[in-house]
C-alpha positions in Angstrom: -57.4 -7.1 -90.9 -55.7 -9.7 -88.9 -53.5 -7.1 -87.3 -56.6 -5.2 -86.2 -58.2 -8.2 -84.8 -54.9 -9.2 -83.0 -54.8 -5.6 -81.5 -58.4 -5.5 -80.7 -58.5 -8.6 -78.5 -56.1 -7.4 -75.8 -57.5 -3.9 -75.9 -61.2 -5.2 -75.3 -59.9 -7.6 -72.6 -58.0 -4.8 -70.8 -61.1 -2.6 -71.1 -63.4 -5.3 -69.6 -60.7 -5.9 -66.7 -60.5 -2.1 -66.1 -64.2 -1.6 -65.9 -64.7 -4.5 -63.6 -61.8 -3.1 -61.3 -63.4 0.4 -61.2 -66.8 -1.1 -60.4 -65.4 -3.1 -57.5 -63.3 -0.2 -56.4 -66.4 1.9 -56.4 -68.4 -0.6 -54.4 -65.6 -0.8 -51.6 -65.4 3.0 -51.7 -69.0 3.3 -51.0 -68.8 0.9 -48.1 -65.8 2.7 -46.7 -67.8 6.0 -46.9 -70.7 4.4 -45.2 -68.4 3.0 -42.3 -66.9 6.5 -42.0 -70.3 8.1 -41.8 -71.6 5.6 -39.2 -68.6 4.5 -37.0 -70.8 3.4 -34.0 -72.4 0.8 -36.3 -69.1 -0.9 -37.1 -67.6 -0.5 -33.6 -65.3 2.3 -34.4 -67.3 5.0 -32.5 -66.3 7.0 -29.4 -68.6 4.9 -27.1 -66.5 1.8 -28.0 -63.3 3.6 -27.5 -64.5 5.0 -24.1 -65.5 1.6 -23.0 -62.0 0.1 -23.9 -60.3 2.8 -22.0 -62.4 2.3 -19.0 -61.8 -1.6 -19.2 -58.0 -1.0 -19.5 -58.0 1.6 -16.7 -59.9 -1.0 -14.3 -57.5 -3.8 -15.3 -54.5 -1.5 -14.6 -55.8 -0.7 -11.2 -56.5 -4.3 -10.4 -53.0 -5.4 -11.5 -51.5 -2.6 -9.4 -53.3 -3.7 -6.4 -52.2 -7.4 -6.9 -48.6 -6.5 -7.4 -48.7 -4.2 -4.3 -50.3 -7.0 -2.3 -47.7 -9.5 -3.5 -44.8 -7.3 -2.5 -46.4 -6.7 0.9 -47.1 -10.4 1.3 -43.7 -11.6 0.3 -41.6 -8.9 2.1 -43.9 -7.9 5.0 -43.1 -4.2 4.1 -45.0 -1.7 1.9 -43.6 -1.3 -1.7 -41.6 1.9 -2.5 -43.7 4.9 -3.6 -44.0 5.5 -7.4 -41.3 7.7 -8.9 -42.4 11.3 -9.6 -43.8 11.8 -12.9 -44.7 8.2 -13.4 
């Protein structure tokens, strides 16, 4: 009887831990599914990505303008043309 009790205690503890882990995983999976189904709600949608691309493009154009201005201001000459394919 003592052996049965000694074996039952870890088995019951493991079963409780396992059921808690499965329940937590299920909750997290449901949240991930909701995020996947509603990307705009969580900032993963295409409108957010398009906005980031537009912002980055605008920043690259502004940086290019100021680099070109700096070269012309320092040397008095126009900067060289961009390399083909760049």
